[in-house]
Gaussian input, Z-matrix of N, CA and C with variables (Angstrom, degrees):
# hf/3-21g

backbone

0 1
 N
 C     1     B1
 C     2     B2     1     A1
 N     3     B3     2     A2     1     D1
 C     4     B4     3     A3     2     D2
 C     5     B5     4     A4     3     D3
 N     6     B6     5     A5     4     D4
 C     7     B7     6     A6     5     D5
 C     8     B8     7     A7     6     D6
 N     9     B9     8     A8     7     D7
 C    10    B10     9     A9     8     D8
 C    11    B11    10    A10     9     D9
 N    12    B12    11    A11    10    D10
 C    13    B13    12    A12    11    D11
 C    14    B14    13    A13    12    D12
 N    15    B15    14    A14    13    D13
 C    16    B16    15    A15    14    D14
 C    17    B17    16    A16    15    D15
 N    18    B18    17    A17    16    D16
 C    19    B19    18    A18    17    D17
 C    20    B20    19    A19    18    D18
 N    21    B21    20    A20    19    D19
 C    22    B22    21    A21    20    D20
 C    23    B23    22    A22    21    D21
 N    24    B24    23    A23    22    D22
 C    25    B25    24    A24    23    D23
 C    26    B26    25    A25    24    D24
 N    27    B27    26    A26    25    D25
 C    28    B28    27    A27    26    D26
 C    29    B29    28    A28    27    D27
 N    30    B30    29    A29    28    D28
 C    31    B31    30    A30    29    D29
 C    32    B32    31    A31    30    D30
 N    33    B33    32    A32    31    D31
 C    34    B34    33    A33    32    D32
 C    35    B35    34    A34    33    D33
 N    36    B36    35    A35    34    D34
 C    37    B37    36    A36    35    D35
 C    38    B38    37    A37    36    D36
 N    39    B39    38    A38    37    D37
 C    40    B40    39    A39    38    D38
 C    41    B41    40    A40    39    D39
 N    42    B42    41    A41    40    D40
 C    43    B43    42    A42    41    D41
 C    44    B44    43    A43    42    D42
 N    45    B45    44    A44    43    D43
 C    46    B46    45    A45    44    D44
 C    47    B47    46    A46    45    D45
 N    48    B48    47    A47    46    D46
 C    49    B49    48    A48    47    D47
 C    50    B50    49    A49    48    D48
 N    51    B51    50    A50    49    D49
 C    52    B52    51    A51    50    D50
 C    53    B53    52    A52    51    D51
 N    54    B54    53    A53    52    D52
 C    55    B55    54    A54    53    D53
 C    56    B56    55    A55    54    D54
 N    57    B57    56    A56    55    D55
 C    58    B58    57    A57    56    D56
 C    59    B59    58    A58    57    D57
 N    60    B60    59    A59    58    D58
 C    61    B61    60    A60    59    D59
 C    62    B62    61    A61    60    D60
 N    63    B63    62    A62    61    D61
 C    64    B64    63    A63    62    D62
 C    65    B65    64    A64    63    D63
 N    66    B66    65    A65    64    D64
 C    67    B67    66    A66    65    D65
 C    68    B68    67    A67    66    D66
 N    69    B69    68    A68    67    D67
 C    70    B70    69    A69    68    D68
 C    71    B71    70    A70    69    D69
 N    72    B72    71    A71    70    D70
 C    73    B73    72    A72    71    D71
 C    74    B74    73    A73    72    D72
 N    75    B75    74    A74    73    D73
 C    76    B76    75    A75    74    D74
 C    77    B77    76    A76    75    D75
 N    78    B78    77    A77    76    D76
 C    79    B79    78    A78    77    D77
 C    80    B80    79    A79    78    D78
 N    81    B81    80    A80    79    D79
 C    82    B82    81    A81    80    D80
 C    83    B83    82    A82    81    D81
 N    84    B84    83    A83    82    D82
 C    85    B85    84    A84    83    D83
 C    86    B86    85    A85    84    D84
 N    87    B87    86    A86    85    D85
 C    88    B88    87    A87    86    D86
 C    89    B89    88    A88    87    D87
 N    90    B90    89    A89    88    D88
 C    91    B91    90    A90    89    D89
 C    92    B92    91    A91    90    D90
 N    93    B93    92    A92    91    D91
 C    94    B94    93    A93    92    D92
 C    95    B95    94    A94    93    D93
 N    96    B96    95    A95    94    D94
 C    97    B97    96    A96    95    D95
 C    98    B98    97    A97    96    D96
 N    99    B99    98    A98    97    D97
 C   100   B100    99    A99    98    D98
 C   101   B101   100   A100    99    D99
 N   102   B102   101   A101   100   D100
 C   103   B103   102   A102   101   D101
 C   104   B104   103   A103   102   D102
 N   105   B105   104   A104   103   D103
 C   106   B106   105   A105   104   D104
 C   107   B107   106   A106   105   D105
 N   108   B108   107   A107   106   D106
 C   109   B109   108   A108   107   D107
 C   110   B110   109   A109   108   D108
 N   111   B111   110   A110   109   D109
 C   112   B112   111   A111   110   D110
 C   113   B113   112   A112   111   D111
 N   114   B114   113   A113   112   D112
 C   115   B115   114   A114   113   D113
 C   116   B116   115   A115   114   D114
 N   117   B117   116   A116   115   D115
 C   118   B118   117   A117   116   D116
 C   119   B119   118   A118   117   D117
 N   120   B120   119   A119   118   D118
 C   121   B121   120   A120   119   D119
 C   122   B122   121   A121   120   D120
 N   123   B123   122   A122   121   D121
 C   124   B124   123   A123   122   D122
 C   125   B125   124   A124   123   D123
 N   126   B126   125   A125   124   D124
 C   127   B127   126   A126   125   D125
 C   128   B128   127   A127   126   D126
 N   129   B129   128   A128   127   D127
 C   130   B130   129   A129   128   D128
 C   131   B131   130   A130   129   D129
 N   132   B132   131   A131   130   D130
 C   133   B133   132   A132   131   D131
 C   134   B134   133   A133   132   D132
 N   135   B135   134   A134   133   D133
 C   136   B136   135   A135   134   D134
 C   137   B137   136   A136   135   D135
 N   138   B138   137   A137   136   D136
 C   139   B139   138   A138   137   D137
 C   140   B140   139   A139   138   D138
 N   141   B141   140   A140   139   D139
 C   142   B142   141   A141   140   D140
 C   143   B143   142   A142   141   D141
 N   144   B144   143   A143   142   D142
 C   145   B145   144   A144   143   D143
 C   146   B146   145   A145   144   D144
 N   147   B147   146   A146   145   D145
 C   148   B148   147   A147   146   D146
 C   149   B149   148   A148   147   D147
 N   150   B150   149   A149   148   D148
 C   151   B151   150   A150   149   D149
 C   152   B152   151   A151   150   D150
 N   153   B153   152   A152   151   D151
 C   154   B154   153   A153   152   D152
 C   155   B155   154   A154   153   D153
 N   156   B156   155   A155   154   D154
 C   157   B157   156   A156   155   D155
 C   158   B158   157   A157   156   D156
 N   159   B159   158   A158   157   D157
 C   160   B160   159   A159   158   D158
 C   161   B161   160   A160   159   D159
 N   162   B162   161   A161   160   D160
 C   163   B163   162   A162   161   D161
 C   164   B164   163   A163   162   D162
 N   165   B165   164   A164   163   D163
 C   166   B166   165   A165   164   D164
 C   167   B167   166   A166   165   D165
 N   168   B168   167   A167   166   D166
 C   169   B169   168   A168   167   D167
 C   170   B170   169   A169   168   D168
 N   171   B171   170   A170   169   D169
 C   172   B172   171   A171   170   D170
 C   173   B173   172   A172   171   D171
 N   174   B174   173   A173   172   D172
 C   175   B175   174   A174   173   D173
 C   176   B176   175   A175   174   D174
 N   177   B177   176   A176   175   D175
 C   178   B178   177   A177   176   D176
 C   179   B179   178   A178   177   D177
 N   180   B180   179   A179   178   D178
 C   181   B181   180   A180   179   D179
 C   182   B182   181   A181   180   D180
 N   183   B183   182   A182   181   D181
 C   184   B184   183   A183   182   D182
 C   185   B185   184   A184   183   D183
 N   186   B186   185   A185   184   D184
 C   187   B187   186   A186   185   D185
 C   188   B188   187   A187   186   D186
 N   189   B189   188   A188   187   D187
 C   190   B190   189   A189   188   D188
 C   191   B191   190   A190   189   D189
 N   192   B192   191   A191   190   D190
 C   193   B193   192   A192   191   D191
 C   194   B194   193   A193   192   D192
 N   195   B195   194   A194   193   D193
 C   196   B196   195   A195   194   D194
 C   197   B197   196   A196   195   D195
 N   198   B198   197   A197   196   D196
 C   199   B199   198   A198   197   D197
 C   200   B200   199   A199   198   D198
 N   201   B201   200   A200   199   D199
 C   202   B202   201   A201   200   D200
 C   203   B203   202   A202   201   D201
 N   204   B204   203   A203   202   D202
 C   205   B205   204   A204   203   D203
 C   206   B206   205   A205   204   D204
 N   207   B207   206   A206   205   D205
 C   208   B208   207   A207   206   D206
 C   209   B209   208   A208   207   D207
 N   210   B210   209   A209   208   D208
 C   211   B211   210   A210   209   D209
 C   212   B212   211   A211   210   D210
 N   213   B213   212   A212   211   D211
 C   214   B214   213   A213   212   D212
 C   215   B215   214   A214   213   D213
 N   216   B216   215   A215   214   D214
 C   217   B217   216   A216   215   D215
 C   218   B218   217   A217   216   D216
 N   219   B219   218   A218   217   D217
 C   220   B220   219   A219   218   D218
 C   221   B221   220   A220   219   D219
 N   222   B222   221   A221   220   D220
 C   223   B223   222   A222   221   D221
 C   224   B224   223   A223   222   D222
 N   225   B225   224   A224   223   D223
 C   226   B226   225   A225   224   D224
 C   227   B227   226   A226   225   D225
 N   228   B228   227   A227   226   D226
 C   229   B229   228   A228   227   D227
 C   230   B230   229   A229   228   D228
 N   231   B231   230   A230   229   D229
 C   232   B232   231   A231   230   D230
 C   233   B233   232   A232   231   D231
 N   234   B234   233   A233   232   D232
 C   235   B235   234   A234   233   D233
 C   236   B236   235   A235   234   D234
 N   237   B237   236   A236   235   D235
 C   238   B238   237   A237   236   D236
 C   239   B239   238   A238   237   D237
 N   240   B240   239   A239   238   D238
 C   241   B241   240   A240   239   D239
 C   242   B242   241   A241   240   D240
 N   243   B243   242   A242   241   D241
 C   244   B244   243   A243   242   D242
 C   245   B245   244   A244   243   D243
 N   246   B246   245   A245   244   D244
 C   247   B247   246   A246   245   D245
 C   248   B248   247   A247   246   D246
 N   249   B249   248   A248   247   D247
 C   250   B250   249   A249   248   D248
 C   251   B251   250   A250   249   D249
 N   252   B252   251   A251   250   D250
 C   253   B253   252   A252   251   D251
 C   254   B254   253   A253   252   D252
 N   255   B255   254   A254   253   D253
 C   256   B256   255   A255   254   D254
 C   257   B257   256   A256   255   D255
 N   258   B258   257   A257   256   D256
 C   259   B259   258   A258   257   D257
 C   260   B260   259   A259   258   D258
 N   261   B261   260   A260   259   D259
 C   262   B262   261   A261   260   D260
 C   263   B263   262   A262   261   D261
 N   264   B264   263   A263   262   D262
 C   265   B265   264   A264   263   D263
 C   266   B266   265   A265   264   D264
 N   267   B267   266   A266   265   D265
 C   268   B268   267   A267   266   D266
 C   269   B269   268   A268   267   D267
 N   270   B270   269   A269   268   D268
 C   271   B271   270   A270   269   D269
 C   272   B272   271   A271   270   D270
 N   273   B273   272   A272   271   D271
 C   274   B274   273   A273   272   D272
 C   275   B275   274   A274   273   D273
 N   276   B276   275   A275   274   D274
 C   277   B277   276   A276   275   D275
 C   278   B278   277   A277   276   D276
 N   279   B279   278   A278   277   D277
 C   280   B280   279   A279   278   D278
 C   281   B281   280   A280   279   D279
 N   282   B282   281   A281   280   D280
 C   283   B283   282   A282   281   D281
 C   284   B284   283   A283   282   D282
 N   285   B285   284   A284   283   D283
 C   286   B286   285   A285   284   D284
 C   287   B287   286   A286   285   D285
 N   288   B288   287   A287   286   D286
 C   289   B289   288   A288   287   D287
 C   290   B290   289   A289   288   D288
 N   291   B291   290   A290   289   D289
 C   292   B292   291   A291   290   D290
 C   293   B293   292   A292   291   D291
 N   294   B294   293   A293   292   D292
 C   295   B295   294   A294   293   D293
 C   296   B296   295   A295   294   D294
 N   297   B297   296   A296   295   D295
 C   298   B298   297   A297   296   D296
 C   299   B299   298   A298   297   D297
 N   300   B300   299   A299   298   D298
 C   301   B301   300   A300   299   D299
 C   302   B302   301   A301   300   D300
 N   303   B303   302   A302   301   D301
 C   304   B304   303   A303   302   D302
 C   305   B305   304   A304   303   D303
 N   306   B306   305   A305   304   D304
 C   307   B307   306   A306   305   D305
 C   308   B308   307   A307   306   D306
 N   309   B309   308   A308   307   D307
 C   310   B310   309   A309   308   D308
 C   311   B311   310   A310   309   D309
 N   312   B312   311   A311   310   D310
 C   313   B313   312   A312   311   D311
 C   314   B314   313   A313   312   D312
 N   315   B315   314   A314   313   D313
 C   316   B316   315   A315   314   D314
 C   317   B317   316   A316   315   D315
 N   318   B318   317   A317   316   D316
 C   319   B319   318   A318   317   D317
 C   320   B320   319   A319   318   D318
 N   321   B321   320   A320   319   D319
 C   322   B322   321   A321   320   D320
 C   323   B323   322   A322   321   D321
 N   324   B324   323   A323   322   D322
 C   325   B325   324   A324   323   D323
 C   326   B326   325   A325   324   D324

   B1=1.5430
   B2=1.5275
   B3=1.3475
   B4=1.5330
   B5=1.4927
   B6=1.2971
   B7=1.5230
   B8=1.4929
   B9=1.3803
   B10=1.4833
   B11=1.5504
   B12=1.3664
   B13=1.4695
   B14=1.5534
   B15=1.3331
   B16=1.5224
   B17=1.5301
   B18=1.3313
   B19=1.3821
   B20=1.5981
   B21=1.4179
   B22=1.4408
   B23=1.4312
   B24=1.3692
   B25=1.4421
   B26=1.5416
   B27=1.2754
   B28=1.3910
   B29=1.4890
   B30=1.3340
   B31=1.4181
   B32=1.5416
   B33=1.3481
   B34=1.4275
   B35=1.5100
   B36=1.3595
   B37=1.3594
   B38=1.5625
   B39=1.2399
   B40=1.5220
   B41=1.4956
   B42=1.3189
   B43=1.4818
   B44=1.6443
   B45=1.3092
   B46=1.4630
   B47=1.5179
   B48=1.2880
   B49=1.4540
   B50=1.4234
   B51=1.3405
   B52=1.5370
   B53=1.4947
   B54=1.2745
   B55=1.5625
   B56=1.4575
   B57=1.2640
   B58=1.5112
   B59=1.4873
   B60=1.2573
   B61=1.5144
   B62=1.4703
   B63=1.3294
   B64=1.4528
   B65=1.5148
   B66=1.3783
   B67=1.4786
   B68=1.6044
   B69=1.3079
   B70=1.4912
   B71=1.5652
   B72=1.3975
   B73=1.3908
   B74=1.5378
   B75=1.4188
   B76=1.4567
   B77=1.5329
   B78=1.2975
   B79=1.3772
   B80=1.5420
   B81=1.3902
   B82=1.4910
   B83=1.5629
   B84=1.3496
   B85=1.4730
   B86=1.5232
   B87=1.2708
   B88=1.4552
   B89=1.6005
   B90=1.3231
   B91=1.4789
   B92=1.5538
   B93=1.3320
   B94=1.4708
   B95=1.5094
   B96=1.2753
   B97=1.4747
   B98=1.5444
   B99=1.3612
   B100=1.4680
   B101=1.4549
   B102=1.3315
   B103=1.4285
   B104=1.6105
   B105=1.3788
   B106=1.4560
   B107=1.4533
   B108=1.3873
   B109=1.4312
   B110=1.5042
   B111=1.2764
   B112=1.4429
   B113=1.5964
   B114=1.3081
   B115=1.5835
   B116=1.4725
   B117=1.3496
   B118=1.5041
   B119=1.5103
   B120=1.3790
   B121=1.4436
   B122=1.5067
   B123=1.2771
   B124=1.4555
   B125=1.4872
   B126=1.3295
   B127=1.4290
   B128=1.5173
   B129=1.2978
   B130=1.4133
   B131=1.5348
   B132=1.3358
   B133=1.4219
   B134=1.5214
   B135=1.4246
   B136=1.3669
   B137=1.5279
   B138=1.3172
   B139=1.4803
   B140=1.5702
   B141=1.3504
   B142=1.4168
   B143=1.5041
   B144=1.2737
   B145=1.4404
   B146=1.4433
   B147=1.3000
   B148=1.4414
   B149=1.5174
   B150=1.3645
   B151=1.4661
   B152=1.4437
   B153=1.2927
   B154=1.4760
   B155=1.4747
   B156=1.3115
   B157=1.3935
   B158=1.5718
   B159=1.3144
   B160=1.4467
   B161=1.5453
   B162=1.2276
   B163=1.3715
   B164=1.5419
   B165=1.2467
   B166=1.4170
   B167=1.5638
   B168=1.2140
   B169=1.4629
   B170=1.5494
   B171=1.2366
   B172=1.4348
   B173=1.4505
   B174=1.2827
   B175=1.4988
   B176=1.5657
   B177=1.2782
   B178=1.5164
   B179=1.5739
   B180=1.2401
   B181=1.3731
   B182=1.5697
   B183=1.3431
   B184=1.4484
   B185=1.5202
   B186=1.2946
   B187=1.4898
   B188=1.5672
   B189=1.3419
   B190=1.4734
   B191=1.4419
   B192=1.3321
   B193=1.4533
   B194=1.5674
   B195=1.3301
   B196=1.4567
   B197=1.5584
   B198=1.3314
   B199=1.4889
   B200=1.5326
   B201=1.2956
   B202=1.4514
   B203=1.5947
   B204=1.3294
   B205=1.4150
   B206=1.4432
   B207=1.3994
   B208=1.3296
   B209=1.6121
   B210=1.2835
   B211=1.4630
   B212=1.4240
   B213=1.2920
   B214=1.4625
   B215=1.4981
   B216=1.3293
   B217=1.3669
   B218=1.6115
   B219=1.3336
   B220=1.4569
   B221=1.3994
   B222=1.4054
   B223=1.4248
   B224=1.4988
   B225=1.2865
   B226=1.5396
   B227=1.4718
   B228=1.3325
   B229=1.4043
   B230=1.5156
   B231=1.3681
   B232=1.4818
   B233=1.4989
   B234=1.3226
   B235=1.5069
   B236=1.4769
   B237=1.3884
   B238=1.5229
   B239=1.4677
   B240=1.3391
   B241=1.5017
   B242=1.5222
   B243=1.3625
   B244=1.4249
   B245=1.4824
   B246=1.3045
   B247=1.4909
   B248=1.5460
   B249=1.3902
   B250=1.5236
   B251=1.5422
   B252=1.2845
   B253=1.4269
   B254=1.5273
   B255=1.3833
   B256=1.4126
   B257=1.5381
   B258=1.3151
   B259=1.4391
   B260=1.4806
   B261=1.3430
   B262=1.4939
   B263=1.5269
   B264=1.3251
   B265=1.3896
   B266=1.5867
   B267=1.3782
   B268=1.4066
   B269=1.4792
   B270=1.3848
   B271=1.4477
   B272=1.5263
   B273=1.2398
   B274=1.4715
   B275=1.4997
   B276=1.2985
   B277=1.4659
   B278=1.5309
   B279=1.3926
   B280=1.4760
   B281=1.5563
   B282=1.3525
   B283=1.4724
   B284=1.5732
   B285=1.2793
   B286=1.5282
   B287=1.4355
   B288=1.3313
   B289=1.4479
   B290=1.5279
   B291=1.2707
   B292=1.4236
   B293=1.4622
   B294=1.3520
   B295=1.4947
   B296=1.5055
   B297=1.2441
   B298=1.4924
   B299=1.5062
   B300=1.3785
   B301=1.4559
   B302=1.5261
   B303=1.3837
   B304=1.4165
   B305=1.5469
   B306=1.2482
   B307=1.4729
   B308=1.4670
   B309=1.2623
   B310=1.4960
   B311=1.4833
   B312=1.3138
   B313=1.4371
   B314=1.5432
   B315=1.2568
   B316=1.5117
   B317=1.5852
   B318=1.2908
   B319=1.4970
   B320=1.4484
   B321=1.3378
   B322=1.4732
   B323=1.4617
   B324=1.3215
   B325=1.5469
   B326=1.5183
   A1=105.83
   A2=109.10
   A3=116.18
   A4=105.73
   A5=116.95
   A6=123.02
   A7=108.42
   A8=116.03
   A9=122.01
   A10=106.52
   A11=114.46
   A12=118.11
   A13=114.25
   A14=119.27
   A15=115.20
   A16=114.39
   A17=121.66
   A18=123.36
   A19=112.91
   A20=112.21
   A21=118.50
   A22=114.68
   A23=117.76
   A24=121.41
   A25=106.63
   A26=119.89
   A27=126.61
   A28=115.58
   A29=119.00
   A30=123.40
   A31=110.41
   A32=117.46
   A33=120.46
   A34=107.10
   A35=118.39
   A36=125.12
   A37=110.09
   A38=117.66
   A39=120.19
   A40=108.16
   A41=116.44
   A42=116.03
   A43=101.15
   A44=113.21
   A45=117.51
   A46=112.80
   A47=114.86
   A48=122.97
   A49=112.70
   A50=115.20
   A51=123.11
   A52=111.26
   A53=117.31
   A54=122.03
   A55=107.92
   A56=121.27
   A57=122.12
   A58=114.83
   A59=118.34
   A60=123.31
   A61=111.12
   A62=115.88
   A63=121.60
   A64=111.46
   A65=116.82
   A66=120.14
   A67=107.09
   A68=113.36
   A69=117.24
   A70=106.77
   A71=113.22
   A72=117.15
   A73=106.96
   A74=113.22
   A75=123.99
   A76=107.54
   A77=115.80
   A78=122.16
   A79=108.28
   A80=111.44
   A81=116.82
   A82=108.98
   A83=113.85
   A84=121.35
   A85=107.25
   A86=116.31
   A87=122.67
   A88=107.69
   A89=118.23
   A90=115.71
   A91=107.05
   A92=109.34
   A93=120.37
   A94=108.29
   A95=120.49
   A96=125.07
   A97=104.71
   A98=115.52
   A99=123.18
   A100=112.43
   A101=114.66
   A102=116.39
   A103=108.29
   A104=115.50
   A105=116.48
   A106=118.26
   A107=112.68
   A108=122.12
   A109=109.76
   A110=121.20
   A111=127.66
   A112=112.54
   A113=110.50
   A114=116.76
   A115=112.85
   A116=119.37
   A117=120.71
   A118=109.13
   A119=112.78
   A120=121.01
   A121=115.17
   A122=117.54
   A123=125.99
   A124=111.91
   A125=120.40
   A126=126.61
   A127=107.99
   A128=115.46
   A129=119.34
   A130=108.71
   A131=118.47
   A132=117.55
   A133=107.20
   A134=116.73
   A135=125.10
   A136=106.88
   A137=121.48
   A138=120.40
   A139=108.71
   A140=112.95
   A141=123.21
   A142=110.04
   A143=114.96
   A144=125.85
   A145=113.63
   A146=124.46
   A147=129.53
   A148=112.68
   A149=118.91
   A150=119.18
   A151=110.10
   A152=115.88
   A153=121.43
   A154=112.87
   A155=120.11
   A156=129.79
   A157=114.83
   A158=117.49
   A159=118.96
   A160=113.77
   A161=119.24
   A162=121.66
   A163=110.07
   A164=117.62
   A165=127.72
   A166=110.48
   A167=116.36
   A168=120.18
   A169=112.99
   A170=122.79
   A171=126.71
   A172=114.02
   A173=121.60
   A174=124.04
   A175=108.40
   A176=114.03
   A177=119.12
   A178=108.25
   A179=119.03
   A180=125.20
   A181=107.74
   A182=113.74
   A183=121.14
   A184=112.94
   A185=116.81
   A186=119.65
   A187=105.65
   A188=108.83
   A189=116.34
   A190=109.08
   A191=115.34
   A192=119.42
   A193=113.35
   A194=111.28
   A195=120.12
   A196=105.07
   A197=112.53
   A198=119.74
   A199=116.05
   A200=115.48
   A201=118.03
   A202=107.53
   A203=112.53
   A204=120.62
   A205=107.40
   A206=124.80
   A207=127.39
   A208=108.89
   A209=117.20
   A210=119.82
   A211=113.70
   A212=120.53
   A213=127.77
   A214=110.55
   A215=116.53
   A216=121.47
   A217=111.95
   A218=119.27
   A219=121.49
   A220=114.38
   A221=120.13
   A222=128.68
   A223=113.97
   A224=118.99
   A225=126.82
   A226=106.85
   A227=116.23
   A228=123.71
   A229=115.64
   A230=117.28
   A231=121.50
   A232=103.71
   A233=116.16
   A234=119.44
   A235=103.90
   A236=111.87
   A237=117.48
   A238=106.52
   A239=109.69
   A240=120.15
   A241=107.15
   A242=121.14
   A243=124.55
   A244=111.05
   A245=116.19
   A246=118.72
   A247=105.73
   A248=111.74
   A249=120.25
   A250=110.70
   A251=114.91
   A252=122.22
   A253=104.55
   A254=117.10
   A255=123.84
   A256=105.40
   A257=118.94
   A258=123.05
   A259=110.90
   A260=117.35
   A261=122.81
   A262=109.25
   A263=116.70
   A264=123.97
   A265=107.57
   A266=108.92
   A267=117.51
   A268=109.47
   A269=119.02
   A270=121.28
   A271=109.38
   A272=121.72
   A273=127.75
   A274=119.44
   A275=116.30
   A276=120.42
   A277=108.76
   A278=111.33
   A279=117.67
   A280=105.41
   A281=113.30
   A282=118.76
   A283=107.67
   A284=114.79
   A285=118.03
   A286=107.09
   A287=117.70
   A288=124.63
   A289=110.81
   A290=113.41
   A291=123.95
   A292=113.18
   A293=120.72
   A294=120.35
   A295=109.17
   A296=116.58
   A297=122.12
   A298=112.13
   A299=114.19
   A300=119.38
   A301=104.52
   A302=117.20
   A303=122.65
   A304=106.25
   A305=118.71
   A306=121.08
   A307=113.51
   A308=116.33
   A309=118.01
   A310=108.67
   A311=112.12
   A312=123.43
   A313=112.20
   A314=117.38
   A315=122.28
   A316=105.28
   A317=112.35
   A318=117.49
   A319=111.39
   A320=114.77
   A321=120.48
   A322=107.62
   A323=115.05
   A324=117.25
   A325=106.53
   D1=141.78
   D2=176.79
   D3=-128.11
   D4=143.70
   D5=172.39
   D6=-130.32
   D7=120.98
   D8=174.03
   D9=-91.33
   D10=98.47
   D11=-171.16
   D12=-59.52
   D13=-40.38
   D14=-179.21
   D15=-61.76
   D16=-29.46
   D17=-174.36
   D18=-103.99
   D19=-27.09
   D20=-176.27
   D21=87.03
   D22=2.54
   D23=-178.85
   D24=-77.68
   D25=141.46
   D26=174.99
   D27=-138.56
   D28=157.85
   D29=-174.11
   D30=-147.44
   D31=136.55
   D32=179.42
   D33=-128.65
   D34=142.11
   D35=176.10
   D36=-138.78
   D37=132.59
   D38=177.66
   D39=-144.71
   D40=151.41
   D41=178.23
   D42=-155.48
   D43=157.88
   D44=175.30
   D45=-164.81
   D46=165.57
   D47=174.22
   D48=-143.82
   D49=136.97
   D50=178.35
   D51=-65.96
   D52=130.87
   D53=-177.91
   D54=-69.25
   D55=-21.96
   D56=-173.79
   D57=-105.84
   D58=4.31
   D59=178.69
   D60=-157.00
   D61=-173.69
   D62=-178.46
   D63=-91.94
   D64=5.05
   D65=-173.38
   D66=-65.13
   D67=138.60
   D68=176.58
   D69=-152.74
   D70=164.63
   D71=179.14
   D72=-154.49
   D73=166.28
   D74=173.41
   D75=-144.01
   D76=139.45
   D77=-178.89
   D78=-139.84
   D79=134.21
   D80=177.93
   D81=-137.84
   D82=151.53
   D83=-178.29
   D84=-141.73
   D85=132.97
   D86=174.68
   D87=-119.14
   D88=126.76
   D89=-174.84
   D90=-142.92
   D91=171.99
   D92=176.15
   D93=-138.41
   D94=138.95
   D95=173.63
   D96=-127.33
   D97=130.63
   D98=172.88
   D99=-160.50
   D100=-165.36
   D101=-177.32
   D102=-136.76
   D103=77.95
   D104=177.86
   D105=-80.84
   D106=-8.53
   D107=-179.52
   D108=-120.96
   D109=145.14
   D110=-177.55
   D111=-63.67
   D112=-26.09
   D113=-172.51
   D114=-69.71
   D115=-21.04
   D116=-178.51
   D117=153.38
   D118=174.90
   D119=179.93
   D120=-61.19
   D121=150.19
   D122=174.36
   D123=-123.55
   D124=140.52
   D125=178.23
   D126=-127.60
   D127=136.95
   D128=174.88
   D129=-136.08
   D130=150.59
   D131=-176.72
   D132=-155.67
   D133=157.98
   D134=166.15
   D135=-122.13
   D136=153.28
   D137=174.45
   D138=-147.75
   D139=164.77
   D140=179.99
   D141=-148.46
   D142=133.79
   D143=175.16
   D144=-120.85
   D145=140.09
   D146=172.91
   D147=-137.54
   D148=121.39
   D149=176.35
   D150=-123.56
   D151=165.70
   D152=172.55
   D153=-146.10
   D154=150.60
   D155=177.76
   D156=57.08
   D157=35.46
   D158=-179.34
   D159=-81.59
   D160=-45.90
   D161=-175.33
   D162=-97.52
   D163=-43.35
   D164=-178.66
   D165=-139.80
   D166=147.76
   D167=173.20
   D168=-54.24
   D169=125.04
   D170=-176.35
   D171=89.47
   D172=0.32
   D173=179.83
   D174=-76.24
   D175=158.44
   D176=176.23
   D177=-141.02
   D178=141.44
   D179=-179.54
   D180=-134.52
   D181=136.01
   D182=-179.66
   D183=-139.28
   D184=148.83
   D185=176.68
   D186=-155.17
   D187=141.38
   D188=171.62
   D189=-139.94
   D190=156.50
   D191=-178.15
   D192=-158.95
   D193=166.61
   D194=176.70
   D195=-131.56
   D196=135.77
   D197=-177.57
   D198=-135.62
   D199=151.13
   D200=177.80
   D201=-142.59
   D202=144.56
   D203=176.28
   D204=-129.84
   D205=132.96
   D206=176.27
   D207=-121.77
   D208=117.06
   D209=171.70
   D210=-81.53
   D211=135.91
   D212=172.75
   D213=-115.79
   D214=86.98
   D215=-160.54
   D216=-66.85
   D217=-34.77
   D218=176.40
   D219=-56.80
   D220=-33.43
   D221=-178.21
   D222=-95.90
   D223=-6.13
   D224=-172.06
   D225=52.21
   D226=48.15
   D227=-179.14
   D228=-124.37
   D229=140.93
   D230=175.80
   D231=-119.04
   D232=136.02
   D233=172.18
   D234=-120.74
   D235=149.29
   D236=-176.48
   D237=-143.96
   D238=152.94
   D239=179.24
   D240=-143.12
   D241=133.73
   D242=-178.38
   D243=-140.82
   D244=141.67
   D245=172.30
   D246=-131.30
   D247=131.45
   D248=-175.80
   D249=-134.00
   D250=148.59
   D251=177.03
   D252=-124.37
   D253=131.67
   D254=-173.88
   D255=-124.23
   D256=135.36
   D257=175.64
   D258=-137.35
   D259=144.36
   D260=174.24
   D261=-142.62
   D262=133.98
   D263=-177.42
   D264=-134.95
   D265=137.19
   D266=174.26
   D267=-143.99
   D268=169.33
   D269=-175.16
   D270=-77.76
   D271=-26.18
   D272=-179.65
   D273=-71.89
   D274=-32.06
   D275=-174.28
   D276=-151.88
   D277=161.03
   D278=174.86
   D279=-108.67
   D280=139.41
   D281=-179.02
   D282=-127.72
   D283=148.69
   D284=174.95
   D285=-85.58
   D286=150.01
   D287=171.29
   D288=-66.35
   D289=153.52
   D290=-179.98
   D291=-110.97
   D292=123.95
   D293=172.70
   D294=-109.07
   D295=135.16
   D296=-177.15
   D297=-131.52
   D298=143.16
   D299=175.92
   D300=-125.25
   D301=133.46
   D302=-176.82
   D303=-126.42
   D304=125.16
   D305=173.59
   D306=-139.66
   D307=155.50
   D308=178.59
   D309=171.92
   D310=-165.18
   D311=-174.49
   D312=-147.82
   D313=151.57
   D314=175.46
   D315=-128.82
   D316=121.27
   D317=174.79
   D318=-109.50
   D319=130.13
   D320=-177.10
   D321=-106.91
   D322=126.31
   D323=-176.99
   D324=-139.12

């Protein structure tokens, strides 16, 4: 992961392969952290994952998402919202993609 402090831009890249099979993946994330609002820092990001051969040989899995976190410093509160799409394909069966929304808050006291 890399963070450019003057602009708040950040980037993450990860990849791996199973030692005992052909399963492999790659993950990347591009984000920005700044303070466009007086209430506290804001972070937004988009990410993408791609994997192959995890469940069965020839299978593929993908996911992408967009996320946001807003700090509200006076309340010691962080709010977050995320939207993700997951897909999995293999030769033995057909699966529908999954769309997910995650939202919530974390209060530190």
